[in-house]
SERO-4910 file (N, C-alpha, C, O; in steps of 0.05 Angstrom, whole numbers):
BEGIN
 pado doro    nc1    nc2    nc3   cac1   cac2   cac3    cc1    cc2    cc3    oc1    oc2    oc3
  Met    A   -147    132    560   -134    116    543   -125     81    558   -119     61    545
  Tyr    A   -127     84    580   -122     54    585   -146     37    608   -129     22    618
  Ser    A   -162     32    618   -177     21    632   -163      9    654   -143     -6    657
  Met    A   -183     20    671   -175     21    705   -154     -8    710   -132     -6    721
  Gly    A   -167    -33    700   -149    -67    713   -131    -61    686   -122    -82    676
  Thr    A   -127    -50    680   -107    -48    666    -71    -48    679    -60    -26    679
  Ser    A    -58    -70    690    -21    -64    703    -14    -38    704    -31    -24    694
  Thr    A      0    -31    710     25     -9    705     40    -26    689     43    -15    667
  Ala    A     48    -40    689     81    -65    674     58    -60    649     68    -41    637
  Glu    A     29    -67    633     23    -71    606     19    -40    609     33    -32    590
  Arg    A     11    -22    618      7     -3    613     33     16    593     31     32    574
  Leu    A     60      2    611     82     14    595     86      0    572     75     12    554
  Ile    A     97    -22    564    101    -35    541     83    -23    530     94    -13    511
  Glu    A     48    -12    530     49    -17    510     53     17    491     54     23    467
  Ser    A     56     40    528     66     65    520     95     70    506     98     90    492
  Thr    A    109     57    509    139     57    507    127     43    465    138     56    447
  Arg    A    110     22    455    102      5    443     96     35    423    105     35    400
  Glu    A     81     59    433     62     78    425    105     97    405    121    100    386
  Leu    A    100    101    426    137    118    434    156    117    412    169    134    400
  Leu    A    156     88    409    179     80    390    158     81    367    168    102    359
  Trp    A    142     77    352    124     69    330    121    110    327    116    119    305
  Glu    A    123    130    351    121    149    343    147    169    340    147    187    324
  Arg    A    162    166    351    193    181    355    216    158    354    238    170    353
  Gly    A    218    137    353    248    116    354    251    114    378    235    125    394
  Tyr    A    279     96    387    284     99    409    299    131    420    292    147    437
  Ala    A    317    128    403    326    159    418    315    186    436    324    200    455
  Ala    A    296    187    421    264    206    424    249    198    448    236    213    464
  Thr    A    255    165    450    234    163    483    247    159    501    267    144    504
  Ser    A    231    180    519    261    181    549    236    176    560    215    188    558
  Pro    A    245    150    577    239    148    610    207    167    618    184    159    619
  Lys    A    216    187    621    193    211    624    172    202    617    152    193    628
  Ala    A    183    209    585    161    202    561    150    180    568    131    188    581
  Ile    A    149    154    569    144    137    581    115    136    602     91    131    599
  Gln    A    126    141    618    126    153    645     98    160    646     82    147    660
  Gln    A     92    178    632     79    200    629     56    194    620     33    195    630
  Arg    A     67    182    591     39    155    573     31    135    591      9    125    587
  Ala    A     39    131    603     35    103    612     14    128    647     -7    115    651
  Gly    A     13    138    655      4    144    680     18    139    706      8    142    729
  Ala    A     46    129    697     71    108    721     74    133    725     66    154    716
  Gly    A    102    116    758    118    128    758    141    131    768    143    122    791
  Gln    A    158    139    760    190    121    758    200    101    775    216     86    764
  Gly    A    193     94    805    194     79    820    175     50    802    188     28    803
  Ser    A    154     49    790    140     29    781    152     23    744    149      6    726
  Met    A    166     46    748    176     31    711    193     24    724    191      0    716
  Tyr    A    219     21    745    240      9    753    232     -5    778    248    -10    796
  His    A    201    -12    778    204    -39    792    198    -61    781    202    -83    793
  His    A    185    -57    750    177    -79    730    202    -82    704    208   -101    689
  Phe    A    212    -52    707    236    -66    680    260    -50    693    261    -31    708
  Ala    A    274    -63    683    310    -48    697    318    -21    681    329     -3    693
  Gly    A    312    -18    649    308      8    648    300     10    627    285     -7    618
  Lys    A    308     33    613    299     41    583    294     19    560    275     18    544
  Pro    A    326     -3    565    331    -20    547    307    -43    544    297    -50    522
  Asp    A    301    -54    570    293    -77    581    253    -70    570    238    -88    564
  Leu    A    247    -47    572    219    -38    577    225    -38    543    202    -42    535
  Ala    A    239    -37    524    241    -29    505    242    -57    491    222    -62    478
  Leu    A    251    -65    491    258    -97    477    232   -111    494    219   -129    484
  Ala    A    228   -105    511    191   -112    513    163   -107    499    142   -120    496
  Ala    A    177    -78    491    167    -77    470    152    -76    448    128    -74    445
  Ile    A    185    -79    424    192    -86    412    186   -114    405    183   -120    381
  Thr    A    184   -130    423    179   -160    421    151   -169    416    143   -189    404
  Arg    A    129   -143    433    115   -153    424    107   -140    399    111   -154    379
  Thr    A     97   -121    396    111   -114    363    109   -130    348     92   -135    332
  Ala    A    124   -138    352    143   -168    336    124   -186    323    121   -194    300
  Glu    A    104   -194    356     91   -227    357     69   -218    341     66   -228    318
  Glu    A     48   -195    354     30   -186    327     37   -166    301     17   -155    292
  Met    A     66   -157    286     63   -164    263     59   -197    258     41   -209    245
  Arg    A     75   -202    268     70   -233    255     42   -243    252     31   -246    230
  Ala    A     29   -248    278      8   -266    274     -7   -240    256    -23   -256    247
  Lys    A    -12   -224    249    -32   -209    232    -22   -216    202    -42   -212    187
  Ala    A      0   -223    187     15   -232    179      8   -268    170     -3   -276    150
  Glu    A     15   -279    187      9   -306    182    -27   -320    184    -38   -342    186
  Ala    A    -35   -290    182    -75   -283    196    -88   -292    154   -107   -304    143
  Gln    A    -64   -278    146    -69   -279    106    -46   -297     93    -37   -299     70
  Phe    A    -40   -308    113    -11   -326     94    -38   -350     97    -54   -359     80
  Ser    A    -33   -356    128    -41   -387    127    -81   -380    112    -98   -397    118
  Thr    A    -86   -366    103   -119   -378     96   -130   -388     62   -129   -378     39
  Pro    A   -139   -407     70   -149   -411     34   -150   -401     24   -156   -378     31
  Gly    A   -144   -407     -1   -140   -392    -26   -116   -394    -37   -101   -409    -26
  Thr    A   -104   -377    -65    -90   -384    -79    -60   -378    -63    -58   -366    -41
  Ala    A    -39   -386    -78    -14   -356    -58    -14   -330    -71      0   -311    -65
  Val    A    -38   -330    -99    -32   -297   -109    -54   -287    -76    -47   -271    -59
  Glu    A    -73   -299    -77    -99   -286    -60    -89   -287    -38   -106   -277    -23
  Arg    A    -64   -296    -21    -57   -287      4    -36   -271     -2    -32   -252     13
  Ile    A    -16   -278    -28      9   -250    -18    -26   -223    -22    -19   -201    -14
  Thr    A    -43   -223    -28    -56   -204    -47    -73   -187    -12    -67   -165     -3
  Ala    A    -93   -207      1    -87   -206     29    -77   -187     39    -86   -165     45
  Tyr    A    -44   -204     41    -29   -191     67    -20   -162     53    -14   -145     68
  Leu    A    -19   -156     25     -8   -130     24    -26   -105     27    -21    -86     41
  Leu    A    -49   -110     13    -80    -95     13    -89    -80     46    -97    -57     54
  Arg    A    -82   -113     63    -93   -107     92    -97    -78    104    -81    -60     99
  Glu    A   -114    -75    117   -109    -48    121    -87    -40    145    -78    -56    162
  Arg    A    -80     -8    141    -54    -16    157    -48     26    152    -57     42    136
  Glu    A    -28     29    179    -27     65    188     -6     60    170     15     48    176
  Val    A    -17     75    136      8     78    127     26    106    122     47    109    110
  Leu    A      5    131    142     31    146    142     60    146    172     81    160    173
  Lys    A     50    126    192     53    121    214     89    104    192    112    108    197
  Gly    A     81     92    177    112     75    176     92     43    190     73     41    206
  Cys    A    112     18    173    119      0    192    117      1    223    106     22    228
  Pro    A    120     -6    234    126    -11    266    141    -25    265    157    -19    284
  Ile    A    149    -45    252    177    -53    265    202    -50    243    225    -49    251
  Gly    A    195    -47    210    218    -24    196    222     -5    197    241      5    185
  Gly    A    204      7    210    204     55    211    245     38    237    268     43    234
  Leu    A    233     19    257    268     16    268    287     15    254    308     25    263
  Thr    A    287      4    232    311     -2    225    334     34    223    358     38    229
  Gln    A    314     48    214    329     85    217    334     91    236    340    115    240
  Asp    A    333     69    264    343     85    289    372     71    300    374     51    314
  Pro    A    393     88    288    413     76    289    418     76    328    427     56    340
  Asp    A    411     98    342    417     73    370    409     38    371    424     20    377
  Leu    A    378     38    361    363     14    377    381      1    358    397    -14    370
  Met    A    385      0    321    402    -12    314    444    -27    320    459    -46    317
  Ala    A    444     -5    330    472     -4    345    467    -40    377    484    -54    387
  Asp    A    447    -39    381    445    -50    401    442    -85    401    421    -96    406
  Pro    A    457    -94    398    444   -129    386    427   -135    396    410   -133    379
  Val    A    419   -140    412    388   -148    436    367   -133    433    346   -141    443
  Leu    A    369   -107    417    341    -90    411    338    -93    395    316    -85    387
  Arg    A    353   -103    380    362   -109    346    356   -134    334    355   -140    310
  Ala    A    351   -148    355    343   -186    343    321   -181    341    314   -198    324
  Pro    A    296   -166    347    266   -183    347    258   -168    323    234   -171    319
  Val    A    276   -150    302    275   -128    294    282   -154    273    262   -161    262
  Glu    A    304   -168    265    314   -172    241    296   -185    251    276   -172    258
  Glu    A    294   -212    256    287   -240    270    252   -236    252    240   -251    236
  Thr    A    246   -207    265    220   -214    249    211   -203    218    188   -205    208
  Leu    A    240   -188    202    236   -190    184    251   -206    154    251   -206    129
  Ala    A    270   -225    187    268   -258    163    247   -267    163    237   -269    141
  Trp    A    232   -274    184    211   -280    196    196   -288    162    193   -311    154
  Leu    A    186   -250    141    171   -253    134    171   -264    102    156   -276     86
  Arg    A    203   -249    105    219   -253     81    213   -291     75    205   -305     57
  Gly    A    221   -294    104    216   -337     93    171   -340     81    156   -342     62
  Arg    A    172   -338    108    146   -344    103    132   -332     80    111   -345     78
  Leu    A    132   -313     62    133   -304     40    134   -326     21    117   -337      8
  Ala    A    177   -333     26    170   -353      8    161   -376      8    153   -391    -11
  Glu    A    161   -379     29    140   -406     26    111   -402     17    101   -424     14
  Val    A     91   -380     11     76   -380     -5     83   -372    -24     68   -385    -39
  Val    A     98   -356    -39    105   -360    -61    125   -383    -95    126   -382   -120
  Ala    A    137   -405    -64    145   -441    -72    120   -454    -68    117   -475    -81
  Glu    A     94   -443    -47     76   -456    -61     54   -462    -83     40   -480    -92
  Gly    A     62   -421    -88     34   -417   -120     62   -429   -133     54   -452   -136
  Cys    A     84   -430   -141     93   -449   -167     89   -481   -160     79   -493   -178
  Arg    A     96   -496   -137     94   -525   -134     64   -528   -142     58   -548   -154
  Asp    A     45   -509   -136     17   -514   -142      4   -511   -175    -19   -517   -184
  Gly    A     34   -498   -192     29   -495   -215     14   -460   -220      0   -453   -240
  Glu    A     17   -452   -209    -17   -417   -210     20   -403   -221     22   -389   -241
  Leu    A     43   -412   -205     53   -381   -202     86   -404   -225     99   -425   -222
  Asp    A     86   -387   -241    110   -386   -258    134   -404   -241    140   -397   -218
  Ala    A    147   -427   -255    157   -442   -239    193   -437   -237    207   -449   -220
  Ala    A    207   -414   -258    224   -414   -249    225   -379   -233    246   -369   -224
  Leu    A    196   -365   -231    199   -349   -201    209   -362   -174    202   -379   -158
  Asp    A    233   -342   -178    262   -360   -152    235   -341   -113    225   -319   -108
  Pro    A    236   -357   -104    213   -342    -79    236   -332    -55    233   -315    -37
  Gln    A    254   -344    -60    268   -313    -47    264   -300    -45    251   -286    -29
  Thr    A    286   -296    -76    275   -262    -84    256   -250    -90    256   -225    -92
  Thr    A    243   -258    -92    214   -253   -100    199   -237    -74    189   -214    -75
  Ala    A    198   -251    -52    196   -256    -32    209   -220    -12    201   -202      3
  Ala    A    236   -228    -27    259   -207    -20    241   -175    -29    237   -154    -16
  Thr    A    230   -183    -63    229   -147    -62    199   -144    -49    191   -122    -42
  Ile    A    179   -174    -43    163   -158    -43    159   -143    -11    141   -127     -7
  Val    A    181   -150     15    183   -146     30    194   -108     16    178    -89     13
  Ala    A    216   -107     11    227    -87     10    208    -57    -19    217    -37    -30
  Val    A    177    -72    -21    168    -49    -46    157    -41    -21    156    -17    -16
  Leu    A    148    -57     -7    126    -54     28    130    -34     38    119    -12     38
  Gln    A    157    -45     51    185    -27     72    176      8     52    160     26     59
  Gly    A    194      7     29    193     25      9    170     45      4    169     70      2
  Gly    A    147     19      4    124     49      9    115     67     22    113     91     16
  Tyr    A    110     54     44    126     58     87    133     97     73    122    119     76
  Val    A    159     85     59    178    101     65    178    134     48    187    156     54
  Leu    A    154    119     12    158    143     -6    122    157      0    115    177    -12
  Ala    A    106    142     18     80    153     30     95    164     62     83    147     75
  Arg    A    103    172     73    121    183     88    128    217     70    119    240     70
  Ala    A    144    204     62    158    228     49    135    251     28    137    275     24
  Ala    A    120    237     21     88    256      2     58    272     27     40    289     29
  Asp    A     74    252     38     49    251     66     33    247     55     17    266     60
  Ser    A     22    230     35      1    206     21      2    186     24     25    179     27
  Val    A    -14    170     25    -20    140     22    -15    127    -15     -2    108    -24
  Asp    A    -29    147    -27    -15    150    -53     17    132    -74     17    117    -93
  Pro    A     41    144    -57     69    130    -66     52     98    -68     45     86    -89
  Phe    A     47     88    -40     54     67    -26     26     50    -36     30     25    -36
  Asp    A      0     59    -44    -30     51    -51    -12     37    -80    -14     13    -85
  Gln    A      8     59    -97     13     53   -127     37     25   -115     32      2   -120
  Ala    A     58     32   -101     81      9   -100     71    -17   -102     77    -34   -119
  Val    A     43    -23    -71     41    -44    -79     11    -58    -94      1    -80    -90
  Thr    A      1    -38   -111    -12    -38   -134     11    -61   -156     11    -84   -163
  Gly    A     35    -28   -165     61    -52   -189     74    -76   -176     87    -91   -190
  Ala    A     72    -81   -140     80   -102   -130     50   -129   -149     57   -143   -168
  Leu    A     36   -129   -142     11   -144   -146     14   -146   -174      7   -168   -181
  Gly    A     22   -131   -192     22   -125   -218     44   -153   -234     39   -172   -249
  Leu    A     69   -141   -222     96   -159   -221     95   -186   -217    109   -205   -226
  Leu    A     72   -186   -198     72   -214   -188     46   -242   -206     44   -267   -207
  Ala    A     26   -213   -218      8   -227   -236     23   -238   -263     22   -262   -269
  Gly    A     34   -225   -275     53   -235   -294     67   -262   -295     83   -271   -311
  Arg    A     56   -274   -269     75   -284   -268     63   -327   -266     70   -350   -267
  Thr    A     44   -309   -264     20   -324   -258     22   -350   -281     37   -351   -300
  Thr    A      3   -369   -273     16   -387   -299    -19   -389   -316    -33   -369   -310
  Ser    A    -26   -398   -326    -60   -395   -345    -67   -430   -348    -54   -449   -357
  Ala    A    -95   -427   -335   -107   -451   -324   -103   -468   -348   -111   -491   -349
***
């Protein structure tokens, strides 16, 4: 699973990321993290003060990775709609859910302001960055100038997150794909004719 050169701290962070995505914070025990990482209790507490400290490192890394993937689509050449489409259609592990959005369903994590912060910040960044792309499209005459960038961005994020929920409930990627297709159809309906 991990190469011989992977540090213990790195294995602990990656194991925690995987377990948080699979099980959530409350169901991720220090013992499960240690077992998956192939690390002893002493090693874990040598590198991290405890489960919250390790979870924060894991959530922060997941948030940074999510932002980098999204930014890759948002900053490429192309129209606003092309960039939003690339973001919405990129490959995802839909049935596992969103590794950041899914954390909002964990009451223990959301009750901790320190652990909640990277989740809130990432979703706020995503809405803000999408709003910037929509605003560019409005400014460039590609999208209807009456389209509100902030509410449009919030809608896109809500459709994406809701698509994950619908897909997991149905144990099928079809509802996710339908939600994304619907969002793209609504956005296409607001494009201007050249």
